[in-house]
ZAMARGU-4260 file (C-alpha; in steps of 0.2 Angstrom, whole numbers, plus 5000, padded with zeros to 4 digits):
<rodrens>
0) 5221/5072/4831 | 5221/5084/4818 | 5214/5098/4807 | 5202/5094/4801 | 5202/5075/4802
5) 5206/5076/4821 | 5198/5093/4823 | 5187/5097/4837 | 5170/5095/4829 | 5161/5111/4825
10) 5177/5122/4826 | 5180/5129/4809 | 5196/5131/4800 | 5203/5140/4785 | 5205/5159/4787
15) 5198/5159/4804 | 5182/5167/4810 | 5183/5175/4827 | 5184/5158/4835 | 5195/5147/4825
20) 5198/5128/4825 | 5210/5123/4838 | 5220/5115/4824 | 5223/5130/4813 | 5236/5144/4812
25) 5233/5157/4819 | 5224/5152/4835 | 5207/5158/4839 | 5203/5176/4842 | 5190/5181/4855
30) 5172/5184/4849 | 5165/5201/4850 | 5153/5205/4864 | 5154/5203/4883 | 5164/5189/4891
35) 5163/5181/4908 | 5175/5186/4922 | 5191/5176/4921 | 5193/5163/4934 | 5209/5153/4936
40) 5205/5134/4935 | 5223/5128/4931 | 5230/5116/4944 | 5243/5127/4953 | 5261/5125/4947
45) 5267/5121/4965 | 5255/5106/4966 | 5261/5100/4949 | 5279/5101/4954 | 5275/5091/4970
50) 5267/5078/4959 | 5281/5078/4947 | 5294/5075/4961 | 5284/5060/4967 | 5283/5054/4949
55) 5302/5055/4948 | 5304/5044/4963 | 5292/5031/4956 | 5301/5031/4939 | 5317/5027/4947
60) 5309/5012/4956 | 5299/5004/4943 | 5306/4993/4930 | 5297/4987/4915 | 5279/4991/4911
65) 5267/4985/4925 | 5248/4987/4924 | 5245/5006/4926 | 5227/5005/4929 | 5222/5013/4912
70) 5203/5016/4910 | 5193/5001/4905 | 5180/5013/4897 | 5174/5006/4881 | 5180/5021/4872
75) 5198/5014/4875 | 5194/5002/4860 | 5196/5017/4848 | 5213/5023/4855 | 5229/5016/4847
80) 5243/5011/4858 | 5255/5024/4865 | 5268/5029/4852 | 5257/5026/4837 | 5258/5039/4823
85) 5244/5042/4811 | 5249/5050/4795 | 5235/5060/4786 | 5235/5068/4769 | 5226/5085/4768
90) 5217/5092/4754 | 5228/5108/4754 | 5244/5098/4750 | 5251/5096/4767 | 5253/5081/4778
95) 5249/5079/4796 | 5256/5067/4809 | 5247/5063/4825 | 5256/5055/4840 | 5246/5046/4853
100) 5251/5044/4871 | 5239/5037/4885 | 5244/5036/4903 | 5237/5036/4921 | 5244/5051/4931
105) 5254/5066/4928 | 5266/5059/4915 | 5256/5067/4901 | 5261/5084/4907 | 5279/5082/4911
110) 5286/5087/4894 | 5273/5102/4893 | 5266/5113/4887 | 5261/5121/4903 | 5243/5125/4897
115) 5239/5106/4899 | 5237/5111/4918 | 5220/5119/4913 | 5213/5102/4909 | 5215/5096/4927
120) 5202/5099/4940 | 5211/5092/4955 | 5227/5082/4960 | 5216/5067/4963 | 5209/5068/4946
125) 5227/5070/4939 | 5233/5055/4947 | 5219/5043/4944 | 5212/5048/4927 | 5217/5040/4911
130) 5223/5054/4899 | 5226/5054/4881 | 5238/5067/4874 | 5240/5069/4855 | 5255/5079/4847
135) 5250/5086/4831 | 5262/5092/4817 | 5257/5099/4800 | 5270/5102/4787 | 5273/5104/4769
140) 5284/5094/4757 | 5299/5105/4762 | 5297/5100/4780 | 5291/5118/4784 | 5280/5116/4800
145) 5263/5125/4797 | 5256/5121/4814 | 5260/5112/4830 | 5247/5108/4843 | 5245/5097/4859
150) 5228/5091/4863 | 5223/5083/4880 | 5208/5072/4883 | 5202/5064/4898 | 5196/5046/4896
155) 5181/5045/4907 | 5168/5031/4910 | 5156/5042/4900 | 5168/5043/4886 | 5182/5054/4878
160) 5182/5072/4884 | 5193/5086/4875 | 5200/5097/4889 | 5214/5108/4881 | 5221/5112/4864
165) 5237/5121/4865 | 5248/5130/4852 | 5265/5137/4855 | 5257/5154/4858 | 5239/5151/4864
170) 5227/5138/4870 | 5209/5134/4872 | 5201/5125/4887 | 5184/5118/4889 | 5174/5116/4905
175) 5166/5104/4905 | 5177/5094/4893 | 5169/5092/4876 | 5162/5074/4875 | 5170/5070/4858
180) 5166/5051/4859 | 5154/5044/4871 | 5157/5026/4879 | 5147/5014/4869 | 5144/5026/4855
185) 5132/5018/4841 | 5126/5025/4825 | 5111/5036/4828 | 5117/5042/4845 | 5115/5061/4848
190) 5122/5071/4863 | 5126/5088/4868 | 5138/5098/4879 | 5136/5116/4887 | 5148/5126/4897
195) 5162/5138/4894 | 5176/5139/4882 | 5192/5149/4888 | 5205/5157/4877 | 5222/5160/4885
200) 5241/5163/4882 | 5256/5160/4892 | 5250/5154/4909 | 5233/5163/4910 | 5216/5162/4903
205) 5212/5179/4896 | 5194/5176/4890 | 5179/5165/4894 | 5164/5163/4884 | 5148/5152/4884
210) 5149/5137/4873 | 5136/5124/4867 | 5139/5109/4856 | 5128/5096/4848 | 5135/5079/4841
215) 5128/5065/4831 | 5135/5048/4826 | 5133/5038/4810 | 5141/5022/4804 | 5156/5022/4793
220) 5159/5003/4792 | 5174/4992/4797 | 5173/4997/4816 | 5172/5015/4812 | 5160/5029/4817
225) 5158/5047/4810 | 5155/5060/4823 | 5148/5076/4816 | 5148/5092/4828 | 5140/5109/4828
230) 5148/5121/4840 | 5143/5138/4846 | 5154/5150/4856 | 5148/5166/4862 | 5131/5173/4866
235) 5117/5182/4857 | 5122/5190/4840 | 5140/5188/4844 | 5140/5169/4844 | 5151/5160/4831
240) 5144/5144/4825 | 5154/5131/4815 | 5152/5113/4809 | 5164/5098/4806 | 5166/5080/4807
245) 5178/5066/4811 | 5179/5048/4809 | 5185/5037/4823 | 5190/5019/4820 | 5193/5005/4833
250) 5211/5003/4837 | 5216/5017/4825 | 5210/5033/4832 | 5204/5047/4822 | 5208/5043/4803
255) 5198/5056/4793 | 5188/5072/4794 | 5181/5087/4785 | 5175/5104/4787 | 5171/5119/4776
260) 5189/5122/4771 | 5197/5105/4768 | 5197/5086/4771 | 5210/5074/4778 | 5212/5055/4776
265) 5224/5043/4784 | 5237/5036/4772 | 5249/5021/4774 | 5265/5030/4769 | 5279/5041/4776
270) 5276/5059/4777 | 5279/5070/4761 | 5293/5079/4769 | 5305/5064/4771 | 5316/5069/4756
275) 5319/5086/4764 | 5330/5078/4777 | 5346/5072/4769 | 5361/5071/4781 | 5376/5082/4777
280) 5394/5080/4780 | 5400/5084/4798 | 5403/5102/4801 | 5418/5110/4809 | 5423/5105/4827
285) 5424/5118/4840 | 5441/5124/4846 | 5439/5130/4864 | 5454/5139/4871 | 5460/5143/4888
290) 5453/5161/4887 | 5435/5156/4887 | 5423/5150/4900 | 5408/5138/4903 | 5391/5147/4904
295) 5379/5136/4913 | 5360/5135/4912 | 5345/5125/4919 | 5337/5119/4903 | 5320/5114/4912
300) 5306/5125/4905 | 5289/5130/4913 | 5282/5119/4926 | 5277/5105/4926 | 5291/5101/4914
305) 5303/5089/4921 | 5319/5084/4911 | 5322/5068/4920 | 5334/5058/4909 | 5345/5043/4911
310) 5354/5047/4895 | 5363/5064/4889 | 5353/5074/4877 | 5359/5076/4859 | 5363/5093/4851
315) 5356/5099/4834 | 5361/5114/4824 | 5356/5130/4831 | 5360/5125/4849 | 5345/5115/4851
320) 5346/5101/4864 | 5335/5086/4863 | 5332/5077/4880 | 5325/5059/4882 | 5313/5061/4896
325) 5312/5045/4907 | 5296/5050/4915 | 5285/5047/4899 | 5297/5042/4885 | 5296/5059/4876
330) 5309/5068/4867 | 5309/5086/4872 | 5318/5100/4862 | 5325/5115/4871 | 5334/5129/4863
335) 5349/5136/4873 | 5342/5154/4873 | 5324/5149/4875 | 5323/5153/4894 | 5308/5148/4905
340) 5296/5144/4891 | 5288/5128/4885 | 5298/5116/4874 | 5301/5120/4856 | 5293/5103/4852
345) 5291/5086/4860 | 5288/5069/4852 | 5283/5051/4858 | 5293/5037/4850 | 5284/5024/4860
350) 5292/5015/4876 | 5307/5021/4886 | 5321/5028/4876 | 5337/5017/4876 | 5348/5026/4864
355) 5349/5043/4855 | 5359/5050/4840 | 5359/5066/4831 | 5364/5066/4812 | 5364/5084/4806
360) 5346/5089/4807 | 5340/5071/4811 | 5337/5064/4828 | 5336/5045/4830 | 5330/5036/4845
365) 5329/5018/4850 | 5316/5012/4862 | 5312/4998/4874 | 5297/4994/4862 | 5311/4987/4849
370) 5309/5003/4838 | 5320/5015/4830 | 5312/5031/4826 | 5318/5047/4817 | 5313/5065/4818
375) 5318/5081/4810 | 5325/5096/4819 | 5307/5104/4821 | 5300/5087/4828 | 5294/5081/4811
380) 5291/5063/4811 | 5302/5055/4797 | 5302/5036/4799 | 5301/5021/4810 | 5308/5003/4809
385) 5306/4988/4820 | 5321/4980/4828 | 5323/4961/4830 | 5327/4965/4849 | 5329/4980/4860
390) 5345/4990/4859 | 5354/4995/4875 | 5369/5004/4867 | 5367/5021/4858 | 5365/5020/4839
395) 5380/5027/4828 | 5382/5036/4812 | 5391/5027/4798 | 5391/5039/4783 | 5373/5040/4778
400) 5368/5025/4789 | 5362/5023/4806 | 5369/5007/4814 | 5360/4999/4829 | 5367/4984/4839
405) 5353/4973/4848 | 5353/4963/4863 | 5350/4948/4852 | 5367/4951/4843 | 5358/4958/4828
410) 5367/4972/4819 | 5355/4983/4808 | 5360/4997/4797 | 5346/5010/4791 | 5347/5024/4779
415) 5346/5039/4790 | 5335/5049/4779 | 5322/5036/4774 | 5323/5022/4787 | 5326/5009/4773
420) 5335/4994/4780 | 5352/4994/4771 | 5358/4977/4778 | 5358/4966/4793 | 5370/4954/4801
425) 5372/4945/4817 | 5385/4941/4831 | 5382/4926/4843 | 5379/4936/4859 | 5371/4952/4865
430) 5378/4969/4861 | 5380/4981/4875 | 5394/4992/4868 | 5391/5005/4855 | 5399/5001/4838
435) 5415/5010/4834 | 5416/5019/4817 | 5432/5023/4808 | 5436/5027/4790 | 5438/5009/4786
440) 5422/5002/4793 | 5411/5000/4808 | 5416/4987/4821 | 5404/4978/4833 | 5409/4968/4848
445) 5397/4957/4858 | 5398/4953/4876 | 5407/4936/4873 | 5420/4945/4863 | 5415/4941/4845
450) 5420/4954/4833 | 5414/4960/4816 | 5421/4974/4806 | 5409/4979/4792 | 5410/4989/4776
455) 5397/5002/4771 | 5388/4988/4761 | 5387/4976/4775 | 5401/4965/4769 | 5412/4957/4782
460) 5430/4965/4783 | 5435/4956/4799 | 5429/4942/4810 | 5438/4935/4825 | 5436/4932/4844
465) 5443/4943/4858 | 5441/4944/4876 | 5423/4948/4883 | 5424/4967/4884 | 5422/4980/4898
470) 5425/4993/4884 | 5434/4994/4867 | 5439/5006/4853 | 5447/5005/4836 | 5463/5015/4831
475) 5477/5013/4818 | 5471/4996/4812 | 5470/4990/4830 | 5455/4984/4840 | 5459/4988/4858
480) 5449/4979/4871 | 5448/4980/4890 | 5445/4963/4896 | 5430/4961/4907 | 5437/4946/4917
485) 5456/4948/4918 | 5461/4966/4920 | 5471/4966/4904 | 5470/4978/4889 | 5474/4970/4873
490) 5476/4976/4855 | 5471/4965/4841 | 5477/4968/4823 | 5464/4970/4809 | 5459/4960/4800
495) 5467/4944/4806 | 5464/4946/4825 | 5482/4943/4830 | 5488/4950/4846 | 5499/4966/4844
500) 5501/4970/4863 | 5494/4967/4880 | 5495/4978/4895 | 5488/4975/4913 | 5477/4989/4919
505) 5469/4985/4935 | 5453/4993/4941 | 5439/5000/4931 | 5441/5003/4912 | 5425/5013/4910
510) 5430/5019/4892 | 5444/5019/4880 | 5447/5035/4869 | 5460/5036/4856 | 5468/5053/4855
515) 5483/5056/4844 | 5495/5041/4846 | 5488/5035/4863 | 5473/5026/4870 | 5466/5035/4885
520) 5459/5023/4898 | 5445/5031/4909 | 5446/5024/4927 | 5437/5029/4942 | 5450/5040/4949
525) 5463/5041/4935 | 5466/5044/4917 | 5480/5032/4910 | 5486/5034/4892 | 5494/5019/4883
530) 5504/5021/4867 | 5495/5014/4852 | 5511/5006/4845 | 5516/4995/4859 | 5504/4997/4874
535) 5517/5005/4885 | 5512/5019/4897 | 5513/5037/4889 | 5506/5047/4904 | 5493/5047/4918
540) 5483/5060/4927 | 5475/5059/4944 | 5457/5066/4943 | 5440/5059/4944 | 5434/5058/4926
545) 5416/5059/4923 | 5415/5060/4904 | 5428/5060/4889 | 5427/5066/4871 | 5441/5066/4858
550) 5443/5083/4850 | 5455/5082/4835 | 5472/5077/4843 | 5466/5083/4860 | 5455/5076/4874
555) 5441/5085/4883 | 5437/5078/4900 | 5426/5083/4915 | 5428/5079/4933 | 5417/5082/4947
560) 5417/5101/4945 | 5428/5106/4930 | 5431/5103/4912 | 5449/5101/4905 | 5456/5101/4888
565) 5472/5089/4887 | 5485/5087/4874 | 5489/5070/4867 | 5504/5071/4878 | 5494/5073/4894
570) 5498/5092/4895 | 5484/5103/4901 | 5479/5115/4887 | 5464/5123/4896 | 5454/5122/4912
575) 5436/5128/4914 | 5427/5127/4931 | 5409/5125/4933 | 5397/5129/4947 | 5393/5111/4950
580) 5401/5099/4962 | 5392/5083/4958 | 5396/5079/4940 | 5400/5061/4946 | 5382/5059/4950
585) 5369/5053/4937 | 5375/5055/4919 | 5387/5067/4912 | 5391/5070/4894 | 5402/5080/4883
590) 5396/5085/4866 | 5409/5091/4853 | 5400/5085/4837 | 5394/5102/4832 | 5403/5119/4832
595) 5400/5120/4850 | 5407/5112/4866 | 5393/5107/4878 | 5394/5099/4895 | 5378/5090/4899
600) 5373/5084/4917 | 5355/5080/4921 | 5345/5096/4917 | 5360/5107/4917 | 5370/5112/4902
605) 5386/5121/4900 | 5392/5130/4884 | 5409/5135/4881 | 5410/5154/4876 | 5424/5166/4873
610) 5426/5179/4887
</rodrens>
């Protein structure tokens, strides 16, 4: 939904009149003259939190995508599937991307913004109605975002009603909702709506004014219909009137529109800003020392936001954390210093997020819909590719490439900036371990132990069989594999696969992390370091490790309540306690890929800072 192609019919754009289109910057200013007393109509935050909590339990119990009772209203025929992105070219030299998401229940609201609560009349309506949410991003060729907006529609038996249009600093709400597209709409149909339009900011409506709108539909061919609207807001001589039109097509959403200031038309190409996102070299690593401390924060924003994630977030430059929200499949961006506010941006890749990667200013997500989707650091959609099968392991960076291993054994490499498929190859069995990247290549190991090491052009550098892996890594020309079936860690020489050494390691081998001249084995209640040269024991440390990350020639590790920096010889270089006692529950991640050290656990984040 966009300006003006997805504009609310009748709301004018350009240098705005007193009531501007809810797709334009700046958002609307109130009309002159008297206004109605303000009445709070938003569903209370406490109720939204209760509904969100219930949704969390449901999300943890449901696997797959069962029938969710979406509306069977005829207007659904005009809405594309969730995760669909429509790219529109504007007559003023920008591009717009609209992301569609339909759902039954509160999932539409659980990434924010909080103003969406004004579109809900009751808990019963929230839980039983089919909702359409549209994220709108408008930017120029440099990737500079000119406007960001979220629109909420209720899909009713009578048709599609616009309830709320929200910007980062203001929002509009309509009561009753503006009937944008009646069920069974046909050329020649006319209809009208009367009620109130409310203007607000933050969590409050600050002004309500009477509104009336009239609409008409004409044929556009190819399953499409043009809806023209005439909207009046205010009363008497203070009323502001504006006109616009938008074209709806079956299965495609709103694909064109016009008003007095510009036109937009859907295009079949990537957004114009794609070339502005070229991955740079990795920046300097952090160097946390013993004199610092971990500062913890709850990264959840305004209710009903709920950062329910099965995977750790990734960190972008500027201390922006991007969370994968399991409640609705959104990506949710939160700045470290943002506080209790709405998300900086949110996006809907489509399906559940199965893997996440940050490459400089680019976020790459794989999803259960067999997609890999990339966004810029302000939520600008960059590209999408279709995977041969779903990917369970995180994608990895290999120079300028994104490498994805699939459950069908396919290994795909995409240009991080454009999404162009660079090469594709196969292993015989499913891939569940993230690929490992070294200076010499990227190594992939499938669940049967079939190994491939590939060069940047996709050519094969090594191919041999190992044991089925519980975990694996690559270091100093060796592939080190913890066998899933026999309790032995083996080192195989590249490129011929000959055995360099083997060491029994009983119990769990949750991960293998190379640090200095050792391979650190993460077990449930222990760290055990094996020398890379011969597999003999170098040191061990009794603790309950929850996450590990190599940091130069040192290791950062968390247990249930603290974070430690260990030398390659096992010595403790620093200890930083947290206020948590349950870092062994749910996911815990350590992020050292930027100039900061982050500990990430559920919706809590801890940043190392100097005292």
